[in-house]
C-alpha positions in Angstrom: 14.3 23.6 12.4 11.5 21.1 13.1 9.8 20.4 9.8 6.7 19.0 11.6 6.1 22.2 13.6 7.6 25.1 11.7 5.3 27.5 9.9 4.2 26.8 6.4 6.6 28.0 3.9 5.7 30.5 1.3 5.7 28.8 -2.0 7.3 30.3 -5.2 5.1 30.6 -8.2 4.3 27.3 -9.8 4.0 26.6 -13.5 0.4 26.6 -14.8 -0.3 22.9 -15.4 -3.9 21.6 -15.8 -3.2 18.5 -13.7 -6.7 17.5 -12.9 -7.8 17.8 -16.6 -4.8 16.1 -18.0 -5.1 13.1 -15.5 -8.8 12.9 -16.4 -8.1 12.7 -20.1 -5.4 10.0 -19.5 -8.0 7.9 -17.4 -10.7 8.2 -19.8 -8.7 7.4 -22.9 -6.0 5.0 -21.9 -6.0 2.0 -24.2 -4.7 -1.4 -22.9 -3.0 -2.2 -26.1 -0.8 0.9 -25.7 0.5 -0.3 -22.4 4.0 -1.8 -22.4 3.9 -5.6 -22.2 5.9 -5.9 -18.9 3.5 -3.5 -17.3 0.4 -5.5 -18.6 2.2 -8.7 -17.2 2.6 -7.0 -13.8 -1.1 -6.2 -13.2 -2.3 -9.8 -12.6 0.5 -10.3 -10.2 -0.6 -7.2 -8.2 -4.1 -8.6 -8.1 -3.1 -11.9 -6.7 -0.9 -10.2 -4.1 -4.1 -8.1 -3.0 -6.2 -11.3 -2.7 -3.3 -12.9 -0.7 -3.3 -9.9 1.8 -7.2 -10.2 2.0 -6.8 -14.0 2.7 -4.7 -13.1 5.7 -6.9 -10.2 6.9 -10.4 -11.6 6.4 -10.7 -13.1 9.9 -9.0 -10.3 11.8 -11.1 -8.6 14.4 -11.2 -5.3 12.7 -12.3 -6.9 9.3 -15.0 -8.8 11.2 -16.3 -5.6 12.8 -16.8 -3.7 9.5 -18.3 -6.8 7.9 -20.8 -7.0 10.7 -21.6 -3.3 10.5 -22.2 -3.5 6.6 -23.4 -7.0 5.7 -27.0 -6.2 6.6 -26.9 -2.7 5.1 -30.3 -1.9 3.5 -29.1 -0.5 0.3 -28.8 -2.7 -2.9 -26.5 -5.7 -2.6 -24.5 -5.4 -5.8 -21.0 -6.4 -5.0 -19.4 -9.3 -3.2 -17.1 -9.5 -0.1 -13.9 -11.3 -0.7 -14.0 -15.0 0.0 -17.7 -14.9 1.0 -21.2 -15.4 -0.5 -22.3 -12.2 1.2 -23.0 -9.1 -1.0 -23.3 -5.5 0.1 -23.7 -2.2 -1.9 -20.7 -1.3 -4.0 -19.1 1.3 -1.6 -19.5 -0.9 1.3 -17.9 -3.8 -0.6 -15.0 -1.5 -1.4 -14.7 -0.5 2.3 -14.8 -4.1 3.7 -12.6 -5.6 1.1 -10.2 -2.7 1.5 -10.0 -3.2 5.2 -9.4 -7.0 4.7 -6.4 -6.5 2.3 -5.2 -3.2 3.5 -5.1 -3.6 7.3 -2.0 -5.7 7.6 0.8 -3.6 6.2 1.5 -6.6 4.0 0.6 -4.9 0.6 2.2 -3.4 -2.4 4.0 -0.2 -2.0 5.5 2.7 -4.2 8.5 4.1 -2.4 8.6 7.4 -4.1 4.9 8.2 -3.8 4.7 6.7 -0.2 1.5 5.0 -0.8 0.0 1.5 -1.1 -2.1 1.9 -4.1 -3.4 -1.7 -4.6 -5.3 -2.2 -1.4 -7.4 1.0 -2.3 -7.8 0.7 -6.0 -8.4 -3.1 -6.5 -11.2 -3.4 -3.9 -12.9 -0.2 -5.4 -12.5 -1.4 -9.0 -13.5 -5.1 -8.4 -16.7 -3.9 -6.6 -17.5 -1.5 -9.5 -16.7 -4.0 -12.2 -19.5 -6.3 -10.7 -21.9 -3.3 -11.0 -20.9 -2.6 -14.5 -20.4 -6.1 -15.8 -16.8 -5.3 -16.8 -14.5 -7.9 -18.5 -11.0 -8.7 -17.3 -9.2 -6.3 -19.8 -11.5 -3.5 -18.8 -10.8 -4.1 -15.1 -7.0 -4.2 -15.7 -7.0 -1.0 -17.8 -9.1 0.8 -15.2 -6.9 -0.4 -12.3 -3.7 0.7 -14.1 -5.3 4.1 -14.8 -5.9 4.4 -11.1 -2.5 3.3 -10.0 -0.9 5.9 -12.3 -3.2 8.6 -11.0 -2.6 7.9 -7.3 1.2 7.3 -7.8 1.7 10.6 -9.7 -0.2 12.7 -7.3 1.8 11.1 -4.4 5.0 11.8 -6.0 4.2 15.3 -6.6 3.6 16.2 -3.0 5.8 13.7 -1.0 7.6 13.5 1.4 6.4 16.9 2.7 2.7 15.5 2.6 3.7 12.8 5.2 5.7 15.3 7.2 2.6 17.4 7.5 0.9 14.3 9.2 -1.1 12.8 6.4 -0.9 9.2 5.2 -0.7 9.1 1.4 -2.5 5.7 1.1 -6.0 7.2 1.8 -5.4 10.6 0.6 -3.9 9.9 -2.9 -5.4 6.4 -3.0 -8.9 8.0 -3.2 -8.0 9.6 -6.5 -6.8 6.3 -7.8 -10.0 4.5 -6.8 -12.1 7.3 -8.3 -10.1 7.1 -11.6 -10.5 3.3 -11.9 -14.2 3.5 -11.1 -14.8 6.4 -13.5 -13.1 4.5 -16.2 -15.4 1.4 -15.5 -18.4 3.6 -15.6 -17.3 4.8 -18.9 -17.5 8.4 -17.7 -16.4 11.1 -20.3 -13.2 13.1 -19.7 -15.3 15.9 -18.2 -17.1 13.5 -15.8 -13.8 11.8 -14.9 -12.5 15.3 -14.0 -15.4 15.9 -11.8 -14.8 12.5 -10.1 -11.3 13.6 -9.4 -12.6 16.9 -8.0 -15.0 15.2 -5.8 -12.3 12.7 -4.7 -10.2 15.7 -3.7 -12.7 16.9 -1.1 -13.2 13.4 0.2 -9.4 12.8 0.7 -8.5 12.2 4.3 -6.2 10.2 6.6 -4.0 11.3 9.5 -0.8 9.6 10.6 -0.9 10.0 14.3 -1.1 6.3 14.6 2.7 6.2 14.0 2.9 8.0 17.5 0.0 6.7 19.4 -1.0 3.4 17.9 -4.8 2.6 17.4 -6.8 0.9 14.8 -7.2 3.8 12.3 -4.7 2.7 9.9 -6.5 -0.7 9.7 -9.3 0.9 7.8 -7.7 3.8 5.9 -7.6 1.8 2.7 -11.2 0.7 2.9 -12.4 4.2 3.5 -10.4 5.5 0.6 -11.7 2.8 -1.7 -15.3 3.6 -0.7 -14.6 7.4 -1.2 -13.4 6.6 -4.7 -16.5 4.6 -5.6 -18.7 7.4 -4.2 -16.8 10.1 -6.1 -17.2 8.2 -9.4 -21.0 7.6 -8.8 -21.6 11.2 -7.8 -20.0 12.4 -11.0 -22.0 9.9 -13.1 -25.1 11.4 -11.4 -24.1 14.8 -12.6 -22.5 16.5 -9.5 -19.3 18.4 -10.3 -16.0 18.9 -8.7 -13.6 21.9 -9.2 -11.9 21.6 -12.6 -8.5 22.3 -10.9 -9.2 20.5 -7.6 -5.7 19.1 -7.4 -3.5 22.0 -8.6 -5.7 25.0 -7.8 -4.5 27.6 -5.4 -6.8 26.2 -2.6 -6.8 22.6 -4.1 -5.7 19.3 -2.7 -2.0 19.5 -3.3 -1.4 23.0 -1.8 -3.7 22.3 1.2 -2.0 19.0 2.0 1.6 19.6 1.3 4.3 22.2 1.6 5.6 21.3 -1.8 3.9 20.5 -5.0 5.5 19.7 -8.4 2.5 19.6 -10.9 4.8 18.5 -13.7 5.4 15.2 -12.1 1.6 14.5 -12.3 1.6 14.7 -16.1 5.1 14.2 -17.4 5.1 11.5 -20.0 1.6 10.5 -19.0 0.6 7.4 -20.9 4.1 6.5 -22.0 6.0 6.2 -18.8 4.1 3.9 -16.1 5.4 4.5 -12.7 3.5 1.3 -11.7 6.4 -0.7 -12.8 8.2 0.5 -9.7 5.8 -1.1 -7.3 7.4 -3.1 -4.5 5.8 -6.2 -2.8 6.7 -6.9 0.8 7.9 -10.3 2.3 7.3 -8.8 5.8 4.0 -7.4 7.3 5.5 -4.0 8.0 6.4 -0.7 6.3 8.2 -1.1 2.9 11.0 1.1 4.4 11.6 -1.4 7.1 12.2 -4.3 4.7 16.0 -3.8 4.2 16.6 -3.6 8.0 14.6 -6.8 8.6 16.7 -8.6 5.9 20.0 -7.2 7.1 19.2 -8.4 10.7 18.1 -11.8 9.3 21.5 -12.2 7.6 23.4 -11.4 10.8 21.2 -13.8 12.8 21.8 -16.7 10.3 25.6 -16.0 10.6 25.3 -17.0 14.2 24.7 -13.7 16.1 22.3 -14.6 19.0 20.0 -12.3 20.9 21.8 -13.1 24.1 25.1 -12.0 22.6 23.9 -8.5 21.7 24.4 -5.4 23.9 22.9 -2.9 21.5 21.9 -2.5 17.9 22.2 0.6 15.6 20.1 0.8 12.6 21.1 3.2 9.7 17.9 4.7 8.3 16.7 7.3 5.9 15.9 10.6 7.6 12.2 10.4 6.4 11.7 7.4 8.7 12.8 9.2 11.9 9.7 9.7 14.2 7.5 7.5 12.1 9.2 4.1 11.9 11.8 4.4 14.7 9.9 3.9 18.0 11.5 1.3 20.0 8.8 0.6 22.6 5.6 0.0 20.5 2.4 0.4 22.4 0.3 -2.0 20.4 0.3 -4.4 17.5 -0.2 -1.7 14.8 2.7 0.3 16.1 4.9 -2.8 16.3 4.4 -3.3 12.5 5.7 0.2 12.0 8.6 -0.1 14.4 12.0 -0.8 12.7 13.7 -1.5 16.0 11.0 -4.1 17.0 11.1 -5.8 13.5 14.9 -6.0 13.8 14.6 -7.5 17.2 12.1 -10.0 15.8 14.4 -10.9 12.9 17.2 -11.8 15.4 14.7 -13.8 17.5 13.2 -15.9 14.6 15.6 -16.0 11.6 17.7 -18.7 13.2 14.8 -20.9 14.0 13.4 -21.1 10.4 14.6 -22.7 7.2 15.0 -20.5 4.2 14.4 -16.8 3.9 12.7 -15.2 6.9 9.2 -13.9 6.4 7.5 -11.9 9.3 3.7 -12.3 9.2 1.1 -10.4 11.2 0.8 -13.5 13.6 4.6 -13.1 14.2 4.2 -9.5 15.2 1.3 -10.2 17.4 3.1 -13.1 19.2 6.3 -11.2 19.5 4.5 -8.4 21.5 4.1 -11.0 24.2 7.9 -11.9 24.2 9.8 -9.8 26.7 13.1 -10.8 25.1 12.1 -9.2 21.9 10.7 -6.2 23.6 13.9 -5.8 25.6 16.1 -6.0 22.5 13.9 -3.6 20.7 14.4 -1.1 23.6 18.0 -1.4 23.1 17.8 -0.7 19.4 18.4 2.8 18.0 17.7 4.3 14.6 20.3 6.7 13.4 20.3 8.6 10.1 22.9 7.0 7.8 24.4 9.1 4.9 24.8 6.0 2.8 21.3 4.9 3.1 20.1 8.5 2.3 22.4 8.6 -0.7 21.4 5.2 -2.1 17.7 5.5 -1.5 15.7 5.6 -4.8 12.2 5.6 -6.0 12.5 1.8 -5.9 14.0 1.0 -2.6 15.2 2.2 0.9 18.3 0.5 2.0 19.4 -0.1 5.6 22.4 -0.9 7.8 22.2 -3.0 10.9 25.1 -2.9 13.3 25.3 -5.2 16.3 27.4 -4.3 19.3 28.1 -7.5 21.1 28.6 -7.9 24.8 32.2 -9.2 24.3 33.1 -6.0 22.4 32.9 -7.2 18.9 30.9 -5.3 16.2 29.1 -6.9 13.3 27.3 -5.0 10.6 25.4 -5.8 7.4 24.1 -3.4 4.7 21.1 -4.2 2.3 20.6 -1.9 -0.7 17.9 -3.7 -2.6 15.6 -5.8 -0.3 13.5 -8.8 -1.6 10.4 -7.4 -3.2 11.8 -4.2 -4.8 11.8 -3.9 -8.6 15.5 -4.8 -8.7 15.0 -7.9 -6.4 11.4 -8.8 -7.2 9.1 -11.3 -5.8 8.4 -13.3 -8.9 5.0 -14.3 -10.3 5.5 -17.9 -9.1 6.5 -16.7 -5.7 3.4 -14.5 -5.4 1.3 -17.6 -6.3 3.1 -19.6 -3.6 2.5 -16.9 -1.1 -1.2 -16.9 -1.9 -1.3 -20.7 -1.6 0.5 -20.7 1.8 -2.1 -18.4 3.3 -5.3 -19.4 1.5 -5.1 -23.2 0.9 -5.6 -24.1 4.7 -8.9 -22.4 4.5 -10.1 -23.0 0.9 -8.1 -26.2 0.0 -5.2 -26.5 -2.5 -7.3 -27.6 -5.4 -9.7 -24.6 -5.1 -6.8 -22.3 -4.8 -5.1 -23.7 -7.8 -8.3 -23.3 -9.9 -8.7 -19.6 -8.7 -5.1 -18.8 -9.6 -5.5 -20.3 -12.9 -8.4 -17.9 -13.6 -6.5 -14.9 -11.9 -3.5 -15.4 -14.1 -5.5 -15.2 -17.2 -7.7 -12.3 -16.0 -7.2 -10.4 -19.3 -9.1 -13.0 -21.2 -12.1 -13.3 -18.6 -15.5 -12.2 -19.8 -16.4 -11.1 -16.3 -14.9 -10.8 -12.9 -17.3 -13.4 -11.4 -14.5 -16.1 -11.3 -12.5 -14.0 -9.0 -15.2 -14.4 -6.3 -15.5 -18.2 -6.4 -13.3 -19.0 -3.4 -15.6 -19.3 -0.4 -14.9 -20.3 3.2 
């Protein structure tokens, strides 16, 4: 049966769980001192990684277009654009900054929730923090509340949510942005519930780009960030949302997915933090492609050349089929979501570079002009692999790359825990090095060092102003 086209299944009765109200109470009452130390230590790392992605995305055509659209907006200019002395209103700052960092597929990811929370929540929260005058600890607490909200909602409806044709980053991310902004506005539990209810009706984001390409995914994170800002401001102004907007019989979860487990949203809320299972990505493509790229790079560094390969099989998880398996991408966006194309790139580039391979957005754009890579991609097929399916966890998606050589030999490599997943993390120092590599050519090494020093001690900052001192 085709899951994408079959009729919506009749759902069995669900337990009565006040998801919206319980999440609102968590957001309104979370205390930073109650957060485990390792989760507290993770949050500045995630923030630096978002700014790194924004440094890579700030000059891209799509970011420049939305900047031009909003920089002369006539409303109050209360929040700064990343790496700029320009200010716009709070929602527009969240939108532009979300586009800058969320448009490259080079962002943090939660495998089980199938979302990129950071590129929605940080832009919204940083904009709101400027409006409210929040300090560093208040910002971190709000962002963590947003991560947990978005991740838990995502986990409760995935993967059926994605199979229905929605992208979880803008849909679930809007709840996370609304939660973070509600916390920074110091909304009551009831007002926070209203903010989540309003965010539910703002939630949007289709996945047709997997099939047809286009620019829409480039601004999904920005739109969700702005939606979260506006939901919180509307709740502050006294507008209400349904008290059961997430779990209700015609609420978000049942409208947007064929499966909903409300218990996932609230189980051990405040004591178990799913944020700790965030992955950071070495390569500018889907988190589910990282193992395949890494496996291909290993084979390439072992001496397998593009010219020697007749065909490639990539063992993948079944949830990737139809979304990340196109082997003839039509544009740069689809190339970044093509496992076959990324694998072909790894064979082309890994042998030419010292150290671990990193595929940047520039690499993808340049590779789209390389007929050798396009040809090898067309000879690469993704197949459902039982080992990959069995070993996939909430932390990582494995992959197997098998090369069939022209001389009849077969070489294969399997990666279970790719670089960047919680069991094989990109360290705090490596995150800083990645930021420096992208940002220092524009802003200078000394300025970037000074910024990183402030970012690492964000918990002690009296305001978020130092985070906006890097200027082009």
